[in-house]
C-alpha positions in Angstrom: -85.8 -19.3 120.6 -84.9 -20.6 117.5 -85.9 -23.9 116.3 -82.2 -24.9 115.0 -81.7 -28.3 112.6 -79.6 -29.6 115.9 -82.7 -28.7 118.5 -84.9 -30.8 116.0 -81.9 -33.6 115.9 -82.5 -33.9 119.7 -86.2 -33.8 119.7 -85.7 -36.7 117.2 -83.4 -38.5 119.7 -85.6 -37.9 122.7 -88.4 -39.6 120.5 -86.3 -42.9 120.2 -86.7 -43.5 123.8 -89.1 -46.4 124.9 -90.9 -44.2 128.2 -92.8 -47.2 128.9 -89.7 -49.0 130.1 -86.7 -47.2 131.7 -84.8 -50.4 131.2 -84.3 -49.6 127.7 -81.8 -47.3 126.3 -80.8 -45.9 122.8 -77.5 -46.4 121.5 -76.0 -44.6 118.8 -73.7 -46.4 116.8 -70.4 -44.8 115.3 -71.5 -45.3 111.3 -75.2 -43.5 112.3 -76.6 -40.4 111.0 -73.9 -37.7 111.9 -77.0 -35.6 113.1 -78.0 -38.2 115.5 -74.6 -38.7 116.8 -74.2 -35.2 117.6 -77.6 -35.1 119.1 -76.6 -37.7 122.0 -73.4 -35.9 122.4 -75.2 -32.7 122.7 -77.9 -34.1 125.3 -75.2 -36.0 127.6 -73.6 -33.0 127.7 -76.7 -31.5 128.9 -76.9 -34.2 131.5 -80.5 -35.8 129.7 -78.6 -38.9 128.8 -76.1 -41.2 130.6 -73.9 -41.8 128.0 -72.1 -39.9 124.9 -73.5 -42.5 122.3 -76.9 -42.3 123.9 -77.6 -44.9 126.7 -80.3 -44.4 129.3 -82.5 -40.9 130.2 -81.7 -39.4 133.1 -84.3 -37.8 135.6 -84.3 -34.7 133.3 -83.5 -36.7 130.4 -87.5 -38.5 131.2 -88.8 -35.3 131.9 -87.7 -34.1 128.2 -88.8 -36.7 126.3 -91.9 -37.0 127.7 -92.6 -33.5 127.0 -91.0 -33.9 123.5 -92.9 -37.3 122.7 -96.1 -35.4 124.0 -95.4 -32.6 121.7 -95.3 -34.9 118.7 -98.2 -37.0 119.4 -100.4 -33.7 119.6 -98.5 -32.1 116.4 -99.5 -35.5 114.7 -102.8 -35.8 115.6 -104.4 -33.0 114.2 
């Protein structure tokens, strides 16, 4: 698997979610970074978030965000 700019943007987007509160979503505004707008749409298409502009994590999205955030924590701490 090749790490593309699109995948990096999706990982960045997943890292924005507060996993301590599933009542807290993320909204991407129309004037946001185009990479984040695209990432939100792709994550919606993959059924990881509830809205095309972000929203809340689905059950699968929670799992993906947990893994992404764990990976980033490990990589940044060593």
